[in-house]
C-alpha positions in Angstrom: -35.6 -1.7 29.1 -32.2 -0.7 30.4 -31.9 0.3 34.0 -31.0 4.0 34.4 -27.6 3.6 35.7 -26.8 1.2 32.7 -28.1 4.0 30.3 -25.8 6.4 31.8 -22.8 4.1 31.3 -23.7 3.4 27.6 -24.2 6.9 26.8 -21.0 7.9 28.4 -19.1 5.3 26.5 -20.8 5.5 23.1 -22.2 9.2 23.0 -25.8 9.9 22.9 -26.1 9.4 19.1 -24.4 6.1 19.0 -26.4 4.8 22.1 -29.7 5.8 20.3 -28.7 3.9 17.1 -28.2 0.9 19.0 -31.6 1.0 20.6 -33.5 1.4 17.3 -35.1 -1.8 15.5 -33.5 -2.3 12.4 -36.2 -1.0 10.1 -35.9 2.5 11.8 -32.1 2.9 11.7 -31.8 4.1 8.3 -34.4 6.0 6.1 -35.2 4.8 2.6 -33.2 7.9 1.3 -30.2 6.9 3.5 -30.2 3.3 2.4 -29.8 4.5 -1.4 -26.8 6.3 -0.1 -25.4 3.4 1.8 -26.0 1.2 -1.3 -24.1 3.5 -3.5 -21.1 3.2 -1.0 -21.4 -0.7 -0.7 -18.5 -2.5 -2.3 -21.1 -5.1 -3.7 -22.2 -2.0 -6.1 -18.9 -1.9 -7.5 -19.0 -2.4 -11.3 -16.7 -4.5 -13.3 -13.6 -2.8 -14.2 -13.9 -0.9 -17.4 -11.4 -1.6 -20.2 -8.8 0.9 -21.0 -8.8 1.4 -24.8 -5.6 3.2 -24.8 -3.8 0.1 -23.4 -4.7 -2.9 -25.8 -3.0 -5.2 -23.2 -4.5 -3.7 -20.2 -6.3 -7.2 -19.3 -3.9 -9.6 -20.9 -2.4 -12.0 -18.1 0.9 -12.2 -20.0 1.3 -8.5 -19.8 0.4 -8.3 -16.1 3.1 -11.0 -15.2 5.7 -8.9 -17.1 4.3 -6.0 -15.3 4.8 -7.8 -11.8 8.3 -8.7 -12.6 9.0 -4.9 -13.6 7.2 -3.7 -10.6 9.7 -5.5 -8.2 12.8 -4.9 -10.0 15.3 -2.5 -8.6 17.4 -2.6 -11.8 14.7 0.0 -13.0 16.6 2.7 -11.2 19.8 4.7 -11.6 21.4 3.1 -8.3 19.9 -0.4 -8.6 18.1 0.2 -5.3 14.7 1.6 -6.1 11.6 -0.4 -7.5 8.1 0.6 -7.8 7.4 -1.5 -4.7 9.9 0.8 -2.8 7.1 3.4 -2.5 4.1 1.1 -3.2 4.6 -1.8 -0.7 2.1 -4.6 -0.7 1.9 -5.1 3.1 0.9 -1.4 3.3 -2.0 -1.6 0.8 0.7 -0.4 -1.8 1.5 2.9 0.1 4.9 3.5 2.2 3.6 5.1 5.5 5.7 8.2 5.0 4.6 11.7 4.6 6.2 11.8 1.1 7.8 9.3 -0.9 11.4 8.2 -0.7 13.2 7.0 -3.8 16.8 8.4 -4.7 15.7 11.5 -2.9 12.8 12.6 -0.8 9.9 13.6 -2.9 7.2 16.4 -2.2 3.9 14.3 -2.6 2.5 11.8 -0.4 2.5 8.2 -2.2 -1.0 7.6 -3.4 -2.2 3.9 -3.0 -2.6 1.6 -6.0 -5.5 -0.5 -4.8 -8.4 0.4 -7.0 -6.5 3.1 -8.7 -7.3 1.8 -12.2 -10.8 3.0 -11.9 -9.6 6.6 -11.8 -9.6 8.8 -15.0 -6.7 10.7 -13.4 -3.4 9.7 -11.7 -1.2 11.6 -9.1 -2.6 14.1 -6.7 -2.9 16.8 -9.4 -4.2 14.5 -12.2 -1.1 15.1 -14.5 -1.5 11.7 -16.0 -4.6 10.3 -17.6 -3.9 6.6 -17.5 -2.1 4.1 -15.2 0.4 3.3 -17.8 1.3 6.9 -18.7 1.6 7.4 -14.9 3.8 4.6 -14.5 6.4 5.9 -16.7 7.0 9.2 -14.8 8.5 8.0 -11.7 11.1 5.9 -14.0 12.8 9.1 -15.4 12.3 11.3 -12.3 15.6 12.4 -10.8 13.9 12.3 -7.3 12.4 8.7 -7.7 13.8 6.0 -9.9 16.5 8.3 -11.9 16.6 5.9 -14.9 16.3 7.1 -18.5 14.2 5.5 -21.2 17.2 4.3 -23.3 18.7 2.2 -20.6 15.2 0.7 -19.6 14.6 -0.5 -23.2 18.2 -1.8 -23.3 17.2 -3.9 -20.0 14.2 -5.2 -21.6 16.4 -6.3 -24.6 19.4 -7.6 -22.8 17.6 -9.5 -20.2 16.5 -12.7 -21.9 13.6 -13.3 -19.7 12.4 -9.7 -20.2 13.0 -10.0 -24.0 10.9 -13.1 -24.3 8.1 -11.9 -22.2 8.0 -8.7 -24.0 8.0 -10.0 -27.4 5.3 -12.4 -26.6 3.2 -9.6 -25.6 4.1 -6.6 -27.8 6.4 -7.9 -30.8 10.1 -7.1 -31.7 12.1 -4.6 -29.6 14.1 -2.0 -31.5 17.7 -3.0 -32.4 19.4 -1.3 -29.3 22.5 -3.3 -29.7 23.6 -1.0 -32.5 25.4 1.9 -30.4 25.6 4.0 -33.7 21.9 4.3 -33.5 21.0 3.8 -29.9 23.4 5.5 -27.3 23.7 3.8 -23.9 21.8 6.4 -22.1 19.6 8.9 -23.8 16.0 10.7 -22.8 14.5 14.0 -23.7 14.1 14.2 -19.9 17.5 13.3 -18.9 20.7 15.4 -17.8 22.5 17.4 -20.5 24.6 14.4 -21.8 21.4 12.2 -22.1 19.5 14.9 -24.0 22.2 15.6 -26.4 22.4 11.7 -27.2 18.5 11.8 -27.6 18.7 14.9 -30.0 21.3 13.0 -32.0 19.1 10.0 -32.6 17.0 9.8 -35.8 13.0 10.5 -35.3 12.3 7.0 -36.3 14.6 5.5 -33.5 13.2 8.0 -31.0 9.8 6.9 -31.8 10.6 3.0 -31.6 12.3 3.8 -28.2 9.3 5.7 -27.0 7.1 2.9 -28.2 9.0 0.4 -25.9 9.1 2.6 -23.1 5.4 3.3 -23.3 4.7 -0.5 -23.7 6.7 -1.0 -20.4 4.2 1.3 -18.7 1.4 -0.6 -20.1 2.7 -3.8 -18.7 3.2 -2.2 -15.3 -0.5 -1.0 -15.6 -1.8 -4.5 -16.6 -0.2 -5.7 -13.2 -1.7 -2.8 -11.2 -5.3 -3.6 -12.5 -5.1 -6.6 -10.4 -5.2 -4.9 -7.3 -8.6 -4.4 -6.3 -10.2 -3.7 -2.9 -12.1 -6.5 -0.9 -15.0 -6.1 1.2 -14.5 -4.3 4.6 -16.7 -4.7 7.9 -18.8 -1.9 6.6 -19.7 -3.8 3.4 -20.8 -6.7 5.5 -23.2 -4.5 7.4 -24.5 -2.9 4.4 -24.9 -6.0 2.4 -26.9 -7.5 5.3 -29.1 -4.2 6.2 -29.8 -3.9 2.2 -30.9 -7.7 2.2 -33.5 -6.7 5.0 -31.6 -8.6 7.8 -30.9 -7.4 11.3 -27.2 -6.3 10.7 -27.0 -4.2 14.2 -24.4 -6.7 15.5 -22.1 -6.4 12.6 -21.1 -2.7 13.4 -20.8 -0.9 16.7 -23.4 1.7 17.6 -20.7 4.4 17.1 -19.7 3.1 13.8 -23.4 3.0 12.7 -23.9 6.6 13.9 -20.9 7.7 12.1 -22.2 6.3 8.9 -25.2 8.4 9.2 -23.1 11.3 9.7 -20.8 10.6 7.0 -23.9 10.3 4.5 -25.8 13.2 6.2 -24.6 16.0 8.3 -20.9 15.8 7.9 -21.5 15.7 3.9 -18.4 13.4 3.4 -20.3 11.8 0.5 -19.9 15.1 -1.3 -16.4 14.0 -2.4 -16.1 10.5 -1.1 -18.8 8.7 -2.8 -19.3 5.5 -4.8 -18.0 2.1 -3.7 -14.3 3.4 -3.8 -15.4 6.4 -1.5 -14.0 8.9 -3.8 -15.5 10.8 -6.8 -11.9 11.1 -8.4 -12.3 14.9 -8.7 -10.4 17.6 -7.4 -11.0 19.9 -4.5 -9.6 22.5 -2.7 -10.2 22.0 1.0 -7.9 24.5 2.6 -4.9 21.9 3.4 -1.8 23.9 4.2 1.4 23.0 2.4 4.1 21.0 4.1 6.6 22.6 6.1 9.2 24.2 3.8 7.0 24.0 0.7 5.2 26.6 -1.1 1.4 26.3 -1.8 1.0 24.2 -4.9 -1.2 25.0 -7.7 -2.7 21.4 -7.9 -5.0 20.6 -10.6 -4.6 24.0 -12.3 -1.0 22.9 -13.1 -1.9 19.2 -13.5 -4.4 19.5 -16.2 -1.9 21.5 -18.3 0.6 18.7 -18.0 -1.9 16.1 -18.8 -2.9 17.8 -22.1 0.8 18.4 -23.1 2.0 14.9 -22.0 3.1 13.0 -25.2 2.0 9.6 -23.7 -1.5 10.8 -23.1 -4.7 9.1 -24.6 -4.5 11.3 -27.5 -0.7 10.8 -28.2 1.0 8.7 -30.7 1.7 5.7 -28.1 -2.1 5.4 -26.9 -3.7 2.4 -28.7 -7.1 4.1 -29.2 -7.9 7.9 -29.8 -11.7 7.2 -30.2 -12.5 7.7 -26.4 -10.3 10.1 -24.4 -13.3 12.1 -23.4 -11.9 12.9 -19.8 -8.9 14.5 -21.5 -10.8 16.2 -24.4 -13.1 18.0 -22.0 -10.7 18.5 -19.0 -11.5 21.4 -17.0 -8.8 24.1 -15.9 -9.4 27.7 -14.6 -9.3 29.6 -11.3 -11.8 27.3 -9.5 -8.9 24.2 -9.6 -6.1 26.3 -8.3 -4.9 24.5 -5.2 -7.2 21.6 -5.8 -6.1 17.8 -5.3 -7.6 14.7 -6.1 -9.9 13.0 -3.5 -8.4 9.8 -2.6 -10.4 6.5 -1.9 -11.2 6.1 1.7 -11.0 2.3 1.3 -8.5 1.0 3.9 -7.9 4.4 5.1 -6.6 3.2 8.6 -3.5 1.8 7.0 -2.6 4.6 4.6 -1.5 7.4 6.9 -0.2 10.0 6.7 -2.8 11.9 4.9 -3.2 14.7 2.2 -1.2 15.5 -0.7 2.0 16.1 1.2 1.4 13.8 4.2 0.7 16.9 6.2 -1.8 15.4 8.7 -0.9 12.3 10.8 -4.0 10.9 12.0 -7.6 10.2 11.1 -8.6 12.5 14.1 -6.5 15.3 13.0 -8.0 14.9 9.4 -11.6 15.2 10.8 -10.6 18.2 13.0 -9.3 20.0 9.9 -12.7 19.5 8.0 -14.6 20.4 11.2 -12.7 23.8 11.3 -12.5 24.2 7.4 -9.4 26.2 7.5 -8.9 29.0 5.0 -7.2 28.1 1.8 -3.8 29.8 1.0 -4.5 29.7 -2.7 -7.7 29.3 -4.6 -11.1 28.7 -3.4 -11.7 26.6 -0.5 -14.6 24.4 -0.8 -14.9 23.1 2.7 -17.3 24.6 5.1 -17.2 24.2 8.9 -19.1 21.2 9.9 -19.6 22.2 13.6 -19.5 18.4 14.7 -19.4 17.8 18.5 -16.5 15.8 19.9 -18.7 12.7 20.4 -19.7 13.1 16.6 -16.1 13.3 15.5 -15.4 10.1 17.4 -18.4 8.4 15.9 -17.2 9.5 12.3 -13.8 8.0 13.1 -15.3 4.8 14.2 -17.0 4.5 11.0 -14.0 5.2 9.0 -12.3 2.4 10.8 -14.8 0.0 9.2 -13.5 0.7 6.0 -10.4 -1.5 6.0 -10.6 -5.0 4.6 -8.4 -7.5 2.7 -7.4 -7.0 -1.0 -9.5 -8.8 -3.7 -6.5 -10.0 -5.7 -4.9 -13.3 -6.2 -2.1 -13.6 -3.6 0.4 -14.3 -6.4 -0.1 -10.6 -7.3 1.1 -9.3 -4.0 4.5 -10.8 -3.8 7.8 -10.5 -5.9 8.0 -13.2 -8.8 10.6 -16.0 -7.9 
């Protein structure tokens, strides 16, 4: 039995809920229903990564090796200074620590992390891409990010002998881009006026050949990114021990345990952040204000239209299998997704600030305060409702979020540039 003075000190330091959690015997800390929810979040409940039928080389190690080289290569940009790793830094859990990405110019969206991203059916904050390989293509031709064009990228694959050998081992022959009559030095349907004109002057068959090689470049990048999986965090050690019937109280602070109960209970965080990745990969409008100088975005309402129209989507000519594609076939649009953005994974959340789709919120505490208030949305329907948490409860919830960071479950060779 604690003396009254020590009780007062403990309560002041932890908050009443956290102190009370620390006093309960293990069997009384979480109810049977709460343990079901904890199990659903535990990384031990993470299923094997599903195959991607639209990318036949998704799990090919040679394709991943090629993708790794491409990922760190700055030649995949107009100025030779931007690589995929410029914004997706391995040492920052494949984010960049900036409010919005910085390639050739400053973008409008926060850089989403790549750890576990292969498990999402949608890519980007608005879900405008339905696979990792199609997502990988978009930044390459963006004038804000890499600023390259598909013709010069395919030419790089052909003229660099190491790339040519690796590409052909995985995908077969490249188009004969050494013929300038058929294949201009630079060409793309998304480029500047000169590049678009050059593209339009090519035959349909040659355009298709370049598009196929360009899509294959994206498929190699996706094969590499599928290697980037999350590893167990302190929460997972606690959850695994508790679910095994062990006394796990020493593995998390009383505040973090109380925060976990709030996460799965009163705070309703599991409504959007569920499953072992702590994300349902769906789209939600939670009243997040636009960044300074930006207009409110349409979010998913625009993203779903772009995904359906994308020539590199699951149903397009460059997909390796059209038999699935259920997510794209039944993608939902309408007023209820106006201003909605994808719920990010909370794995490693302490290391991936700033937060929200345009990096509008700097700290976890500010994120929690936003949801506690449930600000009105400027566009669309705001799903968030005021949580009415006390200051102590907010601290406990933050303490739990701090337990979600752990090392990656990836061979170290995938986290560094090739020699």
